[in-house]
N, C-alpha and C positions, 0 to 999 in steps of 0.2 A: 504494500500500500504506500503510495507516494504521500509525503507530507509536505505541506507548503508552510514555510517559516517566514514570518514577516519581521523586519527590523523594528526595534523599538522606535517610537516616534516622539519621544521627549525632546524638547528643544535643544538641550545640551548635547545629546547623542547625535541628533540629526545634524547639528552644526559641525560636529567632529567628522561626520561622514562626508558632508558635501563640500566643505572647504577644500580647495585644491592645494597642492604643494606650493610652496613659496617660490619655486623656480622650476626650470625644466630638468633639473638633475633627478636621476632615478632615486626613488625611495627604497631603502632596504625593506622588503616585505617580510623577511624572516631572519631573525638574528640567531637562531639556534644553529650551532655547529655540530656536525657529525664527527665523532672521534676517529672513525675509520678514514674519512676523507682528509682530516687534518694530518693523520699519519702518512697517507699517500703523498700529500703535498710536501711534507718535510723530507721524504725519502728520494724525491727527484734530485739527481745529482748533476751539477754543472760539470764536474770532473768526468763523469761517464759520457756525458754529451760531447765534451771536447774530444775525448778519445775516439768516439765513434766518427766524428767529423774528420779527424786526422786520418783515420783508416780509410774512409771513403775517398778523401782527396788523394790518398797514396796510390789509387788505382789509375792515376794519370788522366784518363777520360772514362766517362760512363755513358758515352753517346750510345743511343739505342742501336746504331748500326756498327758499333765497335765489336771487338773480338768476343765471341762467346766461349772460347776454349782456352785462351791464354790464362795461365794460373795466377798471373800477377797484374795484368793490365786489361782494362776494358770492362764492359758491363757484365760479362759472364763471371769474372772474378769477384766483382762487387756483389752480385746477386748470391753467389755461393757463400760469401762471408756473412751477408745479412742473414741468410737462412741458418747458417751454423750458430750465429749468435742467438737467434730466436729459439733454436733448439736447446741451447744452453739455458735460456730463461725457462723453457718448458721443464727441463730436468730439475731446475731449482724450485719450480712451483709444484713438484710432485707429479708432473705429467698433465696437469690440468690445461695448460696452454697448448693448443693443437696447431702445429705448424704445417703448412702445405704450400706447394707451388701451383699457381694458377697460370698454366702455360697455354699459349695459342699462337697460331701463325697469322701474322698481319699481312694481307695481300698487298701487292705492289700498288702504289697510287699515292698521289699527294707528296708528302715529305718522306715517303718510304719507297725508294726506287726499285727494290726487289722484295719478294716475299721474305719476311723476317720473323724469326721466333722471338716472342716477347714473353716475359715471365714476371708475374706479380708474386711477391712473397707475402703470404697471408697467415697471420697468427690469430686464432680464435680462442677466446676465453668463454666457454659456455656458461649461461646463466643457471642458477640453482633453483629458481622458483618455477614450478611447472606452468603456472599461469603467465609467466613473463619471459621464459627462456627463448621463445621464438621472436622476441622483440630485439632488434639488432641496433647497436650504436657503432658506427664505423669512424675510425680516425686514420688519416693517410698522410704520407709524404711521398714525393716521387724521387727515385734514386738515380734516374738518368740525368745527364748533363749535356751541354753542347756549347759551341761557339757560333751560335745561330746568326749573330749579326753579320758574320763573314760568310758563312755557308751552312745551310741546313743539313748537308750530307757529309761534312767534314768529320770523319770518325777517327782520325789519327792524331790531330793536334791535341795538345793538353787542354782539357776542359775540367778544371778542378771542381767547379760547381759547389763551392763551400757554403754559400748562403742559398743558392738555387740549384739543388735543394737538399744538399747534405744536411743542412740545418733542420729541415722538416723531417727528413728520414731519421736523423739521430734522435729527435724529440719523440717520434713515434716508437722507436726502439726502446728508449728509456721508459716511456709509459708502459710498454709491454713488460719490461723487466720488473717494474715496481708493482703494477696492478695485478699481474698474474699470481701474485702471492695472496691475493684477497678474493673474497667471494662476493658476487653480485647477483641480484635477482634476474636481471636481463643479461644478454650476451654482448660482449665487447669484441670488436674486430679491429686488430692493429694491422694496417696494410701498407706495404711499400710497393709502389707501382712503377712500371717502366713506360716509355713511350709518351710521356707528357709533352715533351718538346716537339714531338711529331704530330700532335693533335689530340692529346688526352687519351691516347689509345688504350693504355692499360686500365685506367679508371673506367673508360667507356665499356670495355669488355666485361669487367666485373659487375658494373651496374646493370648492364643489359642482361647478363645472366641472372642477376638477382631479380630483375623485373619479370623475366620469363618464368622463374621458379616461384614467383609470388612471395618473395621474402619480405618480411615486415622490417624494412630499414627505417627506423623511426627518426634517425638523424645521422648526418655525415659531416665531419670536420675535415678540411684539408689544411695542412700547414705548408706553405710555399713561400720561400724567401722570408724567413723569420730570424736571420742571423746578424745583420748589420745594424749597429746603432748610430753610426756616423754617416749621415746622408750626403749625397752629392751637393746639397745646398749648404753644407758646412755645419749643419745642426746635429748635435748629438742628443739622442733621446732614448734613454733606456728605461723609461718609466711607464711606457704604454705600448699596446699593440693594436693595430687596426683589425677590425672584424667586419668583413663584407657580407651583406645579405640582400637578396632580392626582395622586392615588394610584390608586384604582380607576378604570380607564378608563371614560369616558362611554359608549362603545359596547360594553362588555363583554356577552357573551351569557350565557345561563344555564349553558351547558356550560363556558364559560371561567370563570365564577364558581365552579363546583363544583371545578374544578382549582385555582384560586387558594386557595380555602378549605381544600383538602386539603394544600397544600404551603406556604402563606404567600405572601408577595409583595404584600401590600397597599401596601407602601411601595416597590415596585420596578417599577411600570409604566413604559412608555417615556418618558412626560413627566417622571417622577421621575428616571429615569436621565439624561435630558437636563439637568435642573436641576443635578444633582451634577457633571456634566461641565462645565457653564458655570462653576460656582463654582471648580472646580479650575483650569481654564484661565484664566478671567478674573482670578483673584487672582494667578496666576503671572506674567501679563504686565502687570497694572496695579497698581503698588505702592501700598501704604497705602490700599487701597480694598477694602471687604468686600462680597461678594455674600451677603446674608442669605436663606437659603432659608425660604420659608413653605410648609409642606406642606398646602396646600389649593388648590383650583382658582383662586380669586380672593378678593378681600376679601369680608367677610361680606355675603351677599345681593346682590353686585354681579358684573359681568361685563365682558369685553372681547373684542376680535376673536379672540384665541386660542381662545375657546370655539367659534367657528364652525368652526375646524379640528378641535378635539377631538370635536365632534359628528359629524364625518365620518371619524373614525378616525386622524387624524394626530397625532403627538406635538407638543405646543405649550406654550409658557410665556409668562408676562407679567412684564415689568419695570415697577416703579412706585417712585416716591420713598418714602423711609422714613416721613416725617411729613407727611401731607396736611393742607391747610388747607381745610376744607369751606366756609368763608365765601367762598372764591375760586372754587369749582367750580360751574359751571352757573348763576352768579348774574349778574343785571344789574349793570352798573358803577354804584356809588352809595356814599353814606356815610350810615349811620343810627346815631344814638346813639353817635357816635364810632367806629363800626366800619366799616371799608372792605370793600366787597364787590366781587367781579369778578375774573376771571382775566386780570390785566393784566401788561404786559411787565415792569414793575419788580419783580415778585415772582419771576421766574425767574432761575436761576443758571447761565449758560452754561458756566463751567468745570466745574461739576458734571455737566451734561448731557454734556459731552465725555467725562468719565470713564465714564459709563454707555455711551456710544457705543463707547468703547474696549473695554469688556468684551464688548459685542455683537460688535464686529469681530474681536477675538481669537478668540472662540469660533466664530464663523462660519468664519473662515479656517482654524482648526484642523480643523474637521469637513470642510471642502471640500477640504483638502489630504490628509486621511487616507483610508485605505480605508473601505469601508462597514462598519457594525457586523456582526459575524458572524451568520449565520443557522443555524437548526437546532440551537441550543445546548440541551443537555439532559444529565441524568445517565444514565449507561450502564445503571444498574440501580436499581430501586426498593427493593431489599432493604436491611435494616439491616446496615450495615457500619462498620468503624472508619475505612476510607479512603473517599474520594469520587472516582469516575471521571467526568470531564466530557468530552463529545464535541461536535463541531460540524462544519458543512460547510466546505469550503475556500473562501476568497475567490478572486475572479477577477482582481484587480488585478495587473498585471505587476511592479509595484514592491513587492509584499508581502514583508515580512521575517519575519513570524511573528505570534505572538499573545501576549496577556498575560491572566492570570487575576487578578482582584481578589476580595477577600473581606472580610467583616466579621462580627462577632458579631450575632446577630439583633436585639438591642436597640439597636444603634448606628445613627445616621443616615447615616454616611459610610463609604466604603471605607477599611479600615485597613491592609491589606497587599496586596502584589502579587508575582507571579512571572512572568517571561517564559519561554515554553515552547519557543520556536523554531518551525520550520515543521512542526508536527504538528497532527492533528485530534482527538487524545485526550490526556488528561493525568490522571495519578493524583495526587490530593492526599493524601499519606500522613498518617495520624493526624489528619485533619480531617474530621469527620463532617458530613454535610449536615443532620443534626438540629440542630446547634449554630451553624452559620455559613450566611450567604448568600453566593453566588458569582455572578460574571459574567465574560464573556469579551470582550476587546477585540482588534482587529486593528491591527498596526503596520506601517508601510512603512519603506523603507530609509533615509528621512530622519528617522525617529523620530516621525512624525506618528501619533497614536493615535485610534482610533474611539471613539464612544460605546459604553459597555458594553451587552452583550446578556445578559439574565437567562435562566437555564435554564428549560426546560419539561420536564415528565415525558416520558420516552421509552417506547415499547413495551418490554416485558421482553426483554432481550437484543438489542434492535434498534438500528438506526442512527438518527442524527438525522433528524427528519421536517421 
């Protein structure tokens, strides 16, 4: 039996609910820290990340078209080393981390002049809760490199790729090492992919396979170019990371566009909700470090592996350093007119990369420990009313404690207020009109872990959530 719970209407309480935040800064909606997540954050090691980057750079080039068989140089040697390290993490975790190679042949075409074998190294940490283990959270970095500014097919020149993207690969490996020792309700997938520089090939192959299999990929993070803190503009910034997220979904249909246009929501697609969640969680667990949300799919005219997931309907975001140095990216290692070029080791900042990895790890752990985001969230009626009634389907997790509604004024970027509803599937927001506020619903478990928010969709008049 559904229960409808109304907020108290006393003047003092109502005033506390309706008043907006004093600025556009995000309000921390939950102050409770999970001890397991705190331990994970402290165990992420900048020293390990630096060692991983040094090893990846030592392979000379990791170009997708470079040698598959040379034991010391090329993408094949790099891939075998990554796999061996992941297998070591598996042994240290008691075998719970499952390491596999996702191998395929990329046909000739575009930036691949001849059929080429590509291999993603995928380490999966299965979830422990039967109701949640089929829910996947994917984090990736691409281990290929290139000197693409000069030639897309130059597979012999040195291409150290220290920031692009040994930094992201090393961060993912360190997350796998640390997090594989812990247990989560949902499943975590730590993935290092090839072929990014040739057109997101490795990520696209895995994402397409996941779509065909109907896998529940609840969220995907890519870490791409997260190593430099001194930008080409001369600004050093080691206190924040940029997080890119799309607004209107890449896969939006005409019917979905009509609904969105009728009710708003351009700033509330699943990837945008994911980005807000990462900012809230990441800044709560990683002190003195800011997650700067960039409300666009990627940097202007550019792209990364998260795009391959967005194109297949999965929520996905990208982490990138705040001030890029374009003289370092995709360049042959050289010096001209006093300017040094090349993505070299001495330009990366391992302690900074560790901070980015900690934000990733805290957010992944929070989602994988929490219930799934509520489904069927919608307004009970489309009529003009002074109150707003929100309804949703019940979650299935056995440790579910209840739900939380968050809201904000329509012109604000971040959630400003919240209220916990208890174990109900309808809630009346008194004196808060859906004309003036955006709402979303989160699920909470008994340990206080909170899901990513779910944005309401219109419901049939007088009907139940669909």
